[in-house]
mmJSON file of the N, C-alpha and C atoms, coordinates in Angstrom:
{"data_MODEL":{"atom_site":{
"group_PDB":["ATOM","ATOM","ATOM","ATOM","ATOM","ATOM","ATOM","ATOM","ATOM","ATOM","ATOM","ATOM","ATOM","ATOM","ATOM","ATOM","ATOM","ATOM","ATOM","ATOM","ATOM","ATOM","ATOM","ATOM","ATOM","ATOM","ATOM","ATOM","ATOM","ATOM","ATOM","ATOM","ATOM","ATOM","ATOM","ATOM","ATOM","ATOM","ATOM","ATOM","ATOM","ATOM","ATOM","ATOM","ATOM","ATOM","ATOM","ATOM","ATOM","ATOM","ATOM","ATOM","ATOM","ATOM","ATOM","ATOM","ATOM","ATOM","ATOM","ATOM","ATOM","ATOM","ATOM","ATOM","ATOM","ATOM","ATOM","ATOM","ATOM","ATOM","ATOM","ATOM","ATOM","ATOM","ATOM","ATOM","ATOM","ATOM","ATOM","ATOM","ATOM","ATOM","ATOM","ATOM","ATOM","ATOM","ATOM","ATOM","ATOM","ATOM","ATOM","ATOM","ATOM","ATOM","ATOM","ATOM","ATOM","ATOM","ATOM","ATOM","ATOM","ATOM","ATOM","ATOM","ATOM","ATOM","ATOM","ATOM","ATOM","ATOM","ATOM","ATOM","ATOM","ATOM","ATOM","ATOM","ATOM","ATOM","ATOM","ATOM","ATOM","ATOM","ATOM","ATOM","ATOM","ATOM","ATOM","ATOM","ATOM","ATOM","ATOM","ATOM","ATOM","ATOM","ATOM","ATOM","ATOM","ATOM"],
"id":[1,2,3,4,5,6,7,8,9,10,11,12,13,14,15,16,17,18,19,20,21,22,23,24,25,26,27,28,29,30,31,32,33,34,35,36,37,38,39,40,41,42,43,44,45,46,47,48,49,50,51,52,53,54,55,56,57,58,59,60,61,62,63,64,65,66,67,68,69,70,71,72,73,74,75,76,77,78,79,80,81,82,83,84,85,86,87,88,89,90,91,92,93,94,95,96,97,98,99,100,101,102,103,104,105,106,107,108,109,110,111,112,113,114,115,116,117,118,119,120,121,122,123,124,125,126,127,128,129,130,131,132,133,134,135,136,137,138],
"type_symbol":["N","C","C","N","C","C","N","C","C","N","C","C","N","C","C","N","C","C","N","C","C","N","C","C","N","C","C","N","C","C","N","C","C","N","C","C","N","C","C","N","C","C","N","C","C","N","C","C","N","C","C","N","C","C","N","C","C","N","C","C","N","C","C","N","C","C","N","C","C","N","C","C","N","C","C","N","C","C","N","C","C","N","C","C","N","C","C","N","C","C","N","C","C","N","C","C","N","C","C","N","C","C","N","C","C","N","C","C","N","C","C","N","C","C","N","C","C","N","C","C","N","C","C","N","C","C","N","C","C","N","C","C","N","C","C","N","C","C"],
"label_atom_id":["N","CA","C","N","CA","C","N","CA","C","N","CA","C","N","CA","C","N","CA","C","N","CA","C","N","CA","C","N","CA","C","N","CA","C","N","CA","C","N","CA","C","N","CA","C","N","CA","C","N","CA","C","N","CA","C","N","CA","C","N","CA","C","N","CA","C","N","CA","C","N","CA","C","N","CA","C","N","CA","C","N","CA","C","N","CA","C","N","CA","C","N","CA","C","N","CA","C","N","CA","C","N","CA","C","N","CA","C","N","CA","C","N","CA","C","N","CA","C","N","CA","C","N","CA","C","N","CA","C","N","CA","C","N","CA","C","N","CA","C","N","CA","C","N","CA","C","N","CA","C","N","CA","C","N","CA","C","N","CA","C"],
"label_alt_id":[null,null,null,null,null,null,null,null,null,null,null,null,null,null,null,null,null,null,null,null,null,null,null,null,null,null,null,null,null,null,null,null,null,null,null,null,null,null,null,null,null,null,null,null,null,null,null,null,null,null,null,null,null,null,null,null,null,null,null,null,null,null,null,null,null,null,null,null,null,null,null,null,null,null,null,null,null,null,null,null,null,null,null,null,null,null,null,null,null,null,null,null,null,null,null,null,null,null,null,null,null,null,null,null,null,null,null,null,null,null,null,null,null,null,null,null,null,null,null,null,null,null,null,null,null,null,null,null,null,null,null,null,null,null,null,null,null,null],
"label_comp_id":["MET","MET","MET","LEU","LEU","LEU","VAL","VAL","VAL","HIS","HIS","HIS","PRO","PRO","PRO","LEU","LEU","LEU","ARG","ARG","ARG","LEU","LEU","LEU","ALA","ALA","ALA","CYS","CYS","CYS","THR","THR","THR","GLY","GLY","GLY","ARG","ARG","ARG","THR","THR","THR","ALA","ALA","ALA","GLY","GLY","GLY","PRO","PRO","PRO","SER","SER","SER","LEU","LEU","LEU","TYR","TYR","TYR","HIS","HIS","HIS","LEU","LEU","LEU","MET","MET","MET","GLU","GLU","GLU","VAL","VAL","VAL","LEU","LEU","LEU","GLY","GLY","GLY","ARG","ARG","ARG","SER","SER","SER","ARG","ARG","ARG","VAL","VAL","VAL","LEU","LEU","LEU","GLU","GLU","GLU","ARG","ARG","ARG","LEU","LEU","LEU","ASP","ASP","ASP","ARG","ARG","ARG","ALA","ALA","ALA","LEU","LEU","LEU","ALA","ALA","ALA","ARG","ARG","ARG","PRO","PRO","PRO","GLU","GLU","GLU","LEU","LEU","LEU","ALA","ALA","ALA","GLY","GLY","GLY"],
"label_asym_id":["A","A","A","A","A","A","A","A","A","A","A","A","A","A","A","A","A","A","A","A","A","A","A","A","A","A","A","A","A","A","A","A","A","A","A","A","A","A","A","A","A","A","A","A","A","A","A","A","A","A","A","A","A","A","A","A","A","A","A","A","A","A","A","A","A","A","A","A","A","A","A","A","A","A","A","A","A","A","A","A","A","A","A","A","A","A","A","A","A","A","A","A","A","A","A","A","A","A","A","A","A","A","A","A","A","A","A","A","A","A","A","A","A","A","A","A","A","A","A","A","A","A","A","A","A","A","A","A","A","A","A","A","A","A","A","A","A","A"],
"label_entity_id":["1","1","1","1","1","1","1","1","1","1","1","1","1","1","1","1","1","1","1","1","1","1","1","1","1","1","1","1","1","1","1","1","1","1","1","1","1","1","1","1","1","1","1","1","1","1","1","1","1","1","1","1","1","1","1","1","1","1","1","1","1","1","1","1","1","1","1","1","1","1","1","1","1","1","1","1","1","1","1","1","1","1","1","1","1","1","1","1","1","1","1","1","1","1","1","1","1","1","1","1","1","1","1","1","1","1","1","1","1","1","1","1","1","1","1","1","1","1","1","1","1","1","1","1","1","1","1","1","1","1","1","1","1","1","1","1","1","1"],
"label_seq_id":[1,1,1,2,2,2,3,3,3,4,4,4,5,5,5,6,6,6,7,7,7,8,8,8,9,9,9,10,10,10,11,11,11,12,12,12,13,13,13,14,14,14,15,15,15,16,16,16,17,17,17,18,18,18,19,19,19,20,20,20,21,21,21,22,22,22,23,23,23,24,24,24,25,25,25,26,26,26,27,27,27,28,28,28,29,29,29,30,30,30,31,31,31,32,32,32,33,33,33,34,34,34,35,35,35,36,36,36,37,37,37,38,38,38,39,39,39,40,40,40,41,41,41,42,42,42,43,43,43,44,44,44,45,45,45,46,46,46],
"pdbx_PDB_ins_code":[null,null,null,null,null,null,null,null,null,null,null,null,null,null,null,null,null,null,null,null,null,null,null,null,null,null,null,null,null,null,null,null,null,null,null,null,null,null,null,null,null,null,null,null,null,null,null,null,null,null,null,null,null,null,null,null,null,null,null,null,null,null,null,null,null,null,null,null,null,null,null,null,null,null,null,null,null,null,null,null,null,null,null,null,null,null,null,null,null,null,null,null,null,null,null,null,null,null,null,null,null,null,null,null,null,null,null,null,null,null,null,null,null,null,null,null,null,null,null,null,null,null,null,null,null,null,null,null,null,null,null,null,null,null,null,null,null,null],
"Cartn_x":[24.745,24.6,23.499,22.911,21.705,20.483,20.688,19.297,18.212,18.751,17.956,17.367,18.302,17.56,16.609,16.9,16.049,14.501,14.862,13.606,12.76,13.377,12.833,12.079,12.536,12.13,10.81,10.975,9.929,8.663,8.851,7.999,7.579,8.655,8.56,9.005,9.371,9.88,11.307,11.978,13.529,13.84,12.445,12.757,11.523,11.78,10.602,11.061,10.333,10.483,11.914,12.299,13.349,13.11,14.105,13.734,13.782,14.44,14.545,13.116,12.356,11.378,10.11,10.261,9.219,9.371,10.524,10.743,9.84,10.162,9.563,8.129,7.495,6.024,5.367,6.093,5.881,5.774,6.759,6.993,7.897,8.341,9.372,8.833,7.45,7.157,6.644,6.219,5.768,7.175,8.27,9.485,10.041,10.24,10.883,10.382,8.66,8.095,8.438,8.505,8.679,10.012,11.095,12.616,12.583,12.068,12.03,11.262,10.247,9.357,10.572,11.303,12.257,13.325,13.814,15.043,14.498,13.316,12.725,12.771,12.662,13.076,14.37,14.712,16.343,16.541,15.631,16.136,16.332,15.808,16.22,17.487,17.53,18.116,19.765,19.948,21.387,22.117],
"Cartn_y":[5.84,6.955,6.876,5.797,5.489,5.282,5.815,5.559,6.753,8.167,9.207,9.079,8.726,8.65,7.274,6.279,5.083,5.535,6.492,6.649,7.626,8.515,9.406,8.66,8.006,6.856,6.073,5.857,4.744,5.557,6.571,7.288,8.962,9.398,10.866,11.814,11.624,12.218,11.967,12.912,12.485,12.441,12.209,11.868,11.166,10.162,9.326,8.563,7.21,6.11,5.044,4.018,3.171,3.055,3.022,2.852,1.31,0.509,-0.95,-1.532,-0.835,-1.389,-0.716,0.31,0.8,-0.149,-0.455,-1.314,-2.331,-3.236,-4.427,-4.34,-3.213,-2.988,-3.039,-2.359,-2.117,-3.434,-4.068,-5.278,-5.155,-6.177,-6.322,-5.483,-5.999,-5.893,-4.187,-3.633,-2.356,-1.594,-1.886,-0.991,-1.217,-2.371,-2.391,-1.67,-1.255,-0.586,1.073,1.429,2.644,3.159,2.245,2.513,2.525,1.446,1.855,3.204,3.563,4.816,5.924,5.77,6.914,6.821,5.95,5.654,6.205,5.939,6.568,8.262,8.808,10.424,10.631,11.127,11.847,12.671,13.562,14.576,13.818,12.535,11.683,10.769,9.963,9.312,9.7,10.936,11.336,11.969],
"Cartn_z":[21.431,20.488,19.577,19.515,18.488,19.274,20.723,21.314,20.938,20.772,20.47,19.025,18.289,16.683,16.658,17.383,17.213,17.884,19.204,19.893,18.7,18.103,17.407,16.291,15.553,14.715,15.263,16.389,16.958,17.406,18.115,18.615,18.084,17.479,16.986,18.042,19.094,20.32,20.495,21.086,21.42,22.978,23.489,25.155,25.367,26.512,26.927,27.424,27.758,28.597,28.076,28.777,28.199,26.481,25.911,24.574,24.216,25.257,25.226,25.42,26.431,27.145,25.696,25.371,24.447,23.123,22.727,21.362,21.77,23.029,23.397,23.386,23.953,23.664,22.595,21.571,20.352,19.447,19.849,18.936,17.746,17.303,16.373,15.123,14.53,13.556,13.393,14.141,14.404,14.377,15.133,15.141,13.969,13.27,11.927,10.982,11.169,10.031,10.418,11.467,11.614,11.376,11.748,11.001,9.783,9.196,7.583,6.964,7.63,7.454,7.625,8.723,8.912,7.901,7.754,6.846,5.295,5.016,3.673,3.796,4.711,4.755,4.947,3.632,3.735,4.71,5.238,6.213,7.55,7.741,8.848,8.555,7.359,7.054,7.1,6.676,6.246,7.362],
"occupancy":[1.0,1.0,1.0,1.0,1.0,1.0,1.0,1.0,1.0,1.0,1.0,1.0,1.0,1.0,1.0,1.0,1.0,1.0,1.0,1.0,1.0,1.0,1.0,1.0,1.0,1.0,1.0,1.0,1.0,1.0,1.0,1.0,1.0,1.0,1.0,1.0,1.0,1.0,1.0,1.0,1.0,1.0,1.0,1.0,1.0,1.0,1.0,1.0,1.0,1.0,1.0,1.0,1.0,1.0,1.0,1.0,1.0,1.0,1.0,1.0,1.0,1.0,1.0,1.0,1.0,1.0,1.0,1.0,1.0,1.0,1.0,1.0,1.0,1.0,1.0,1.0,1.0,1.0,1.0,1.0,1.0,1.0,1.0,1.0,1.0,1.0,1.0,1.0,1.0,1.0,1.0,1.0,1.0,1.0,1.0,1.0,1.0,1.0,1.0,1.0,1.0,1.0,1.0,1.0,1.0,1.0,1.0,1.0,1.0,1.0,1.0,1.0,1.0,1.0,1.0,1.0,1.0,1.0,1.0,1.0,1.0,1.0,1.0,1.0,1.0,1.0,1.0,1.0,1.0,1.0,1.0,1.0,1.0,1.0,1.0,1.0,1.0,1.0],
"B_iso_or_equiv":[0.0,0.0,0.0,0.0,0.0,0.0,0.0,0.0,0.0,0.0,0.0,0.0,0.0,0.0,0.0,0.0,0.0,0.0,0.0,0.0,0.0,0.0,0.0,0.0,0.0,0.0,0.0,0.0,0.0,0.0,0.0,0.0,0.0,0.0,0.0,0.0,0.0,0.0,0.0,0.0,0.0,0.0,0.0,0.0,0.0,0.0,0.0,0.0,0.0,0.0,0.0,0.0,0.0,0.0,0.0,0.0,0.0,0.0,0.0,0.0,0.0,0.0,0.0,0.0,0.0,0.0,0.0,0.0,0.0,0.0,0.0,0.0,0.0,0.0,0.0,0.0,0.0,0.0,0.0,0.0,0.0,0.0,0.0,0.0,0.0,0.0,0.0,0.0,0.0,0.0,0.0,0.0,0.0,0.0,0.0,0.0,0.0,0.0,0.0,0.0,0.0,0.0,0.0,0.0,0.0,0.0,0.0,0.0,0.0,0.0,0.0,0.0,0.0,0.0,0.0,0.0,0.0,0.0,0.0,0.0,0.0,0.0,0.0,0.0,0.0,0.0,0.0,0.0,0.0,0.0,0.0,0.0,0.0,0.0,0.0,0.0,0.0,0.0],
"pdbx_formal_charge":[null,null,null,null,null,null,null,null,null,null,null,null,null,null,null,null,null,null,null,null,null,null,null,null,null,null,null,null,null,null,null,null,null,null,null,null,null,null,null,null,null,null,null,null,null,null,null,null,null,null,null,null,null,null,null,null,null,null,null,null,null,null,null,null,null,null,null,null,null,null,null,null,null,null,null,null,null,null,null,null,null,null,null,null,null,null,null,null,null,null,null,null,null,null,null,null,null,null,null,null,null,null,null,null,null,null,null,null,null,null,null,null,null,null,null,null,null,null,null,null,null,null,null,null,null,null,null,null,null,null,null,null,null,null,null,null,null,null],
"auth_seq_id":[1,1,1,2,2,2,3,3,3,4,4,4,5,5,5,6,6,6,7,7,7,8,8,8,9,9,9,10,10,10,11,11,11,12,12,12,13,13,13,14,14,14,15,15,15,16,16,16,17,17,17,18,18,18,19,19,19,20,20,20,21,21,21,22,22,22,23,23,23,24,24,24,25,25,25,26,26,26,27,27,27,28,28,28,29,29,29,30,30,30,31,31,31,32,32,32,33,33,33,34,34,34,35,35,35,36,36,36,37,37,37,38,38,38,39,39,39,40,40,40,41,41,41,42,42,42,43,43,43,44,44,44,45,45,45,46,46,46],
"auth_comp_id":["MET","MET","MET","LEU","LEU","LEU","VAL","VAL","VAL","HIS","HIS","HIS","PRO","PRO","PRO","LEU","LEU","LEU","ARG","ARG","ARG","LEU","LEU","LEU","ALA","ALA","ALA","CYS","CYS","CYS","THR","THR","THR","GLY","GLY","GLY","ARG","ARG","ARG","THR","THR","THR","ALA","ALA","ALA","GLY","GLY","GLY","PRO","PRO","PRO","SER","SER","SER","LEU","LEU","LEU","TYR","TYR","TYR","HIS","HIS","HIS","LEU","LEU","LEU","MET","MET","MET","GLU","GLU","GLU","VAL","VAL","VAL","LEU","LEU","LEU","GLY","GLY","GLY","ARG","ARG","ARG","SER","SER","SER","ARG","ARG","ARG","VAL","VAL","VAL","LEU","LEU","LEU","GLU","GLU","GLU","ARG","ARG","ARG","LEU","LEU","LEU","ASP","ASP","ASP","ARG","ARG","ARG","ALA","ALA","ALA","LEU","LEU","LEU","ALA","ALA","ALA","ARG","ARG","ARG","PRO","PRO","PRO","GLU","GLU","GLU","LEU","LEU","LEU","ALA","ALA","ALA","GLY","GLY","GLY"],
"auth_asym_id":["A","A","A","A","A","A","A","A","A","A","A","A","A","A","A","A","A","A","A","A","A","A","A","A","A","A","A","A","A","A","A","A","A","A","A","A","A","A","A","A","A","A","A","A","A","A","A","A","A","A","A","A","A","A","A","A","A","A","A","A","A","A","A","A","A","A","A","A","A","A","A","A","A","A","A","A","A","A","A","A","A","A","A","A","A","A","A","A","A","A","A","A","A","A","A","A","A","A","A","A","A","A","A","A","A","A","A","A","A","A","A","A","A","A","A","A","A","A","A","A","A","A","A","A","A","A","A","A","A","A","A","A","A","A","A","A","A","A"],
"auth_atom_id":["N","CA","C","N","CA","C","N","CA","C","N","CA","C","N","CA","C","N","CA","C","N","CA","C","N","CA","C","N","CA","C","N","CA","C","N","CA","C","N","CA","C","N","CA","C","N","CA","C","N","CA","C","N","CA","C","N","CA","C","N","CA","C","N","CA","C","N","CA","C","N","CA","C","N","CA","C","N","CA","C","N","CA","C","N","CA","C","N","CA","C","N","CA","C","N","CA","C","N","CA","C","N","CA","C","N","CA","C","N","CA","C","N","CA","C","N","CA","C","N","CA","C","N","CA","C","N","CA","C","N","CA","C","N","CA","C","N","CA","C","N","CA","C","N","CA","C","N","CA","C","N","CA","C","N","CA","C","N","CA","C"],
"pdbx_PDB_model_num":[1,1,1,1,1,1,1,1,1,1,1,1,1,1,1,1,1,1,1,1,1,1,1,1,1,1,1,1,1,1,1,1,1,1,1,1,1,1,1,1,1,1,1,1,1,1,1,1,1,1,1,1,1,1,1,1,1,1,1,1,1,1,1,1,1,1,1,1,1,1,1,1,1,1,1,1,1,1,1,1,1,1,1,1,1,1,1,1,1,1,1,1,1,1,1,1,1,1,1,1,1,1,1,1,1,1,1,1,1,1,1,1,1,1,1,1,1,1,1,1,1,1,1,1,1,1,1,1,1,1,1,1,1,1,1,1,1,1]
}}}
């Protein structure tokens, strides 16, 4: 259930390549930065 919101937070898109491969390519720090940024936006976090 979290795949689409996580993909949106990481890439800004709701569809794309495997989320798990994408996160591996982006790297831990970049993924965490993007998740923090998405959670800081009330319209995405709620």
